[in-house]
C-alpha positions as CSV (number, residue, x, y, z in Angstrom):
1,M,211.3,0.1,-106.1
2,S,214.5,2.2,-107.0
3,G,216.7,0.3,-104.6
4,A,217.8,-3.5,-104.5
5,E,217.5,-6.9,-102.6
6,I,220.8,-6.9,-100.6
7,L,221.8,-10.1,-99.3
8,S,224.7,-10.3,-96.3
9,G,227.4,-12.8,-96.0
10,S,230.5,-13.2,-94.3
11,A,232.7,-14.6,-97.2
12,Q,234.1,-11.1,-98.0
13,D,236.3,-12.0,-101.0
14,V,233.4,-12.6,-103.2
15,L,230.5,-10.4,-104.2
16,L,227.6,-11.8,-106.3
17,L,225.5,-9.3,-108.5
18,C,222.2,-9.8,-110.4
19,D,221.3,-6.9,-112.9
20,H,218.2,-8.5,-114.3
21,A,216.7,-10.3,-111.2
22,S,213.3,-8.8,-111.1
23,N,210.4,-8.0,-113.5
24,A,208.6,-5.6,-111.4
25,V,207.2,-2.5,-112.8
26,P,206.2,0.5,-110.7
27,A,202.5,1.1,-110.4
28,D,203.1,4.7,-111.6
29,I,204.8,3.5,-115.0
30,D,202.9,2.2,-117.6
31,L,204.7,0.3,-120.4
32,G,201.8,-0.4,-122.5
33,I,202.5,-3.9,-122.9
34,D,200.7,-7.3,-122.2
35,P,201.6,-8.0,-118.5
36,R,202.6,-11.6,-119.7
37,L,205.6,-10.2,-121.4
38,L,207.0,-9.5,-118.1
39,D,207.5,-13.3,-117.4
40,L,209.4,-13.7,-120.7
41,H,213.4,-13.2,-121.2
42,I,212.6,-9.7,-122.2
43,G,211.2,-8.6,-118.9
44,V,213.4,-10.6,-116.6
45,D,216.6,-13.2,-116.6
46,I,214.6,-16.1,-115.9
47,G,216.1,-18.3,-112.9
48,A,219.0,-15.8,-112.4
49,A,217.7,-14.5,-109.3
50,E,217.1,-17.9,-107.9
51,V,220.7,-19.2,-108.8
52,T,221.8,-15.9,-107.1
53,R,220.2,-16.3,-103.8
54,A,221.2,-20.2,-103.9
55,L,224.7,-19.4,-104.5
56,A,224.9,-16.7,-102.0
57,A,223.4,-19.0,-99.5
58,T,226.1,-21.8,-100.1
59,L,229.0,-19.4,-100.3
60,D,227.8,-17.2,-97.3
61,A,228.6,-14.4,-99.6
62,P,227.2,-11.0,-100.3
63,A,224.7,-10.4,-103.1
64,I,223.0,-7.4,-104.6
65,L,219.9,-8.1,-106.8
66,A,217.9,-5.4,-108.8
67,T,214.4,-4.9,-108.1
68,V,213.0,-3.5,-111.2
69,S,212.4,-4.9,-114.8
70,R,214.8,-4.5,-117.6
71,L,211.9,-3.2,-119.8
72,V,211.6,-0.1,-117.1
73,I,215.3,0.6,-117.4
74,D,218.1,-1.7,-118.2
75,L,220.5,-1.4,-115.3
76,H,223.2,-3.6,-117.3
77,R,223.6,-0.6,-119.8
78,E,225.6,2.8,-119.7
79,P,223.3,5.7,-119.2
80,D,223.9,6.7,-122.8
81,H,223.1,3.4,-124.2
82,A,220.5,3.4,-127.0
83,G,218.7,0.2,-125.3
84,L,218.6,1.7,-121.7
85,I,214.9,2.3,-121.9
86,P,213.8,-0.1,-124.7
87,A,211.3,1.0,-127.2
88,T,211.2,-2.6,-128.6
89,S,212.7,-5.7,-127.2
90,D,213.0,-9.1,-129.3
91,G,210.3,-7.7,-131.6
92,H,208.0,-6.7,-129.0
93,P,207.1,-2.8,-128.9
94,V,207.2,-1.3,-125.6
95,P,205.0,1.9,-126.2
96,G,205.3,3.3,-122.7
97,N,208.9,3.7,-123.2
98,V,208.8,5.7,-126.6
99,D,208.4,9.2,-124.8
100,A,209.8,8.1,-121.4
101,D,211.4,10.6,-119.4
102,R,215.3,9.4,-119.7
103,A,216.7,11.8,-117.1
104,Q,214.1,10.7,-114.5
105,R,214.2,7.3,-115.1
106,I,218.1,7.3,-114.6
107,A,217.8,9.2,-111.4
108,R,215.0,7.1,-109.9
109,F,216.5,3.6,-110.8
110,H,219.9,3.4,-112.7
111,A,222.1,6.0,-110.6
112,P,220.8,4.6,-107.1
113,Y,221.4,0.9,-108.3
114,H,224.9,1.7,-109.3
115,R,225.6,4.2,-106.4
116,L,224.9,1.0,-104.1
117,L,227.2,-1.2,-106.1
118,R,229.7,1.3,-105.8
119,A,229.6,1.5,-102.0
120,Q,229.2,-2.2,-101.6
121,V,232.5,-2.5,-103.5
122,R,234.3,0.0,-101.7
123,R,233.3,-1.4,-98.4
124,Q,234.0,-5.0,-99.2
125,R,236.7,-4.8,-101.7
126,P,236.2,-8.1,-103.0
127,A,238.6,-10.4,-104.8
128,L,236.1,-11.7,-107.2
129,I,232.9,-10.5,-108.6
130,L,230.3,-12.7,-110.3
131,S,227.6,-11.4,-112.2
132,I,224.6,-13.9,-112.9
133,H,222.2,-13.6,-115.8
134,S,220.3,-16.1,-118.1
135,F,219.8,-16.1,-121.9
136,T,216.9,-17.6,-124.0
137,P,217.6,-20.6,-126.2
138,K,216.3,-18.8,-129.2
139,L,215.2,-15.3,-129.8
140,E,212.0,-14.7,-131.3
141,Q,213.1,-12.2,-133.9
142,G,214.9,-14.6,-136.5
143,G,217.3,-15.8,-133.8
144,L,219.5,-19.0,-134.3
145,S,219.3,-21.8,-131.7
146,R,222.0,-21.2,-129.0
147,P,223.7,-24.5,-128.3
148,W,225.5,-23.1,-125.0
149,E,224.5,-24.1,-121.7
150,V,226.6,-21.5,-120.2
151,G,228.4,-18.5,-121.3
152,I,231.4,-16.7,-119.9
153,L,231.4,-13.0,-120.7
154,Y,234.1,-10.5,-120.0
155,N,235.9,-7.4,-121.5
156,R,239.6,-7.1,-121.2
157,D,240.5,-8.7,-117.8
158,A,240.3,-12.3,-118.5
159,R,242.0,-13.4,-115.4
160,A,238.9,-15.3,-114.0
161,A,237.2,-15.6,-117.4
162,H,239.7,-18.0,-119.1
163,P,239.9,-20.3,-116.3
164,A,236.3,-20.5,-116.0
165,V,235.6,-21.3,-119.7
166,A,238.3,-24.2,-119.2
167,W,236.8,-25.4,-116.1
168,F,233.4,-25.6,-117.6
169,R,234.5,-27.2,-120.6
170,A,236.3,-29.7,-118.5
171,Q,233.0,-30.7,-116.8
172,G,231.8,-31.7,-120.1
173,I,229.4,-28.4,-120.1
174,V,228.8,-26.7,-123.6
175,T,230.3,-23.2,-122.9
176,G,230.6,-20.3,-124.7
177,D,233.5,-17.8,-124.7
178,N,232.1,-14.4,-124.9
179,E,228.8,-16.1,-126.3
180,P,225.8,-15.7,-126.7
181,Y,227.1,-12.2,-126.5
182,S,230.6,-10.4,-126.4
183,G,231.4,-8.9,-122.9
184,R,233.7,-6.5,-125.0
185,L,230.4,-5.0,-126.2
186,L,227.7,-5.4,-123.2
187,N,229.7,-5.4,-119.8
188,A,228.6,-2.1,-118.7
189,T,228.2,-3.3,-114.7
190,L,231.4,-5.1,-114.6
191,N,233.5,-2.6,-116.6
192,R,232.3,0.1,-114.0
193,H,232.5,-1.9,-110.9
194,A,235.1,-4.6,-111.2
195,E,237.5,-3.9,-114.3
196,A,237.9,-0.2,-113.6
197,Q,238.7,-0.9,-110.1
198,G,241.0,-3.9,-110.9
199,I,238.8,-6.6,-109.4
200,P,238.9,-10.0,-111.3
201,S,235.3,-10.6,-112.6
202,I,233.1,-12.5,-114.9
203,A,229.5,-12.5,-116.3
204,I,227.9,-16.1,-116.1
205,E,224.8,-16.4,-118.8
206,I,223.1,-19.6,-118.2
207,R,220.5,-21.0,-120.7
208,N,217.2,-20.1,-119.2
209,D,215.4,-23.6,-120.0
210,L,218.2,-25.2,-117.5
211,I,217.2,-23.0,-114.6
212,R,213.4,-22.6,-115.0
213,D,212.5,-25.3,-111.8
214,A,214.0,-25.8,-108.6
215,T,216.1,-28.9,-109.9
216,G,217.6,-26.8,-112.3
217,V,218.6,-24.0,-110.0
218,A,220.0,-26.4,-107.4
219,R,222.2,-28.0,-110.1
220,W,223.5,-24.9,-111.5
221,S,223.9,-23.1,-108.2
222,A,225.9,-26.2,-107.3
223,Q,228.2,-26.0,-110.4
224,L,228.8,-22.3,-109.6
225,H,229.7,-22.9,-106.1
226,A,232.4,-25.5,-107.5
227,L,233.3,-22.8,-109.8
228,V,234.0,-20.2,-107.3
229,L,235.9,-22.7,-105.2
230,F,238.2,-23.2,-108.2
231,L,238.5,-19.6,-109.1
232,R,239.6,-18.8,-105.6
233,N,242.5,-21.5,-105.8
234,T,243.4,-20.4,-109.5
235,L,243.6,-16.8,-108.5
236,A,245.7,-17.3,-105.5
237,R,248.0,-19.3,-107.3
238,K,248.4,-16.0,-109.5
239,G,248.9,-14.0,-106.8
240,V,245.3,-12.1,-107.0
241,L,243.8,-13.5,-103.9
242,A,245.5,-13.9,-100.6
243,T,246.1,-17.6,-99.6
């Protein structure tokens, strides 16, 4: 449970990540919630794992998918982040997390996951990292409707992000530029394993109602496959990737 699902691939220039791929909770951890909540966006990025696996297959690229629910520990947060072990999520209390042993959860889940990512990046040295996520069309807690079909998140390194936003918009897809969240605030995994290593990267947020079934997963994995081909060419022209 503390590890990750690792998919191998021969296309070594691209690495795929999925931090919120699973809704699994270890048997010895009681979150004190209705188990049905684990199937909602607060427990897992709906459809993100399926898109990641499909994209890895079409690209023949390595992928790393987390194997624990974000309600146990959010692997896409810094260890000192207030929401690392959420006591509430979108208005739902998580009583089992109130007095959780933070250091123990980090040692059991967060640290091993990020060590694995670090080792993969060092071994593979990809030229592009894509982190796949999904977002809910509307938060339960007073949230406004989110019109974007997809969002591209990034921090300071926009080498892949700006071309990706332009590409999606050229396809007629309603695209958020650092929406529905800002990568300048929530970009922990890519800050650590991509930007800090000088590797171009983007976090891709797909609205989860678009990838809840096999048809949506197939459509969006095909879109992302085309995006990756475009980014390979774009970054190569900029001298980032070898031609």
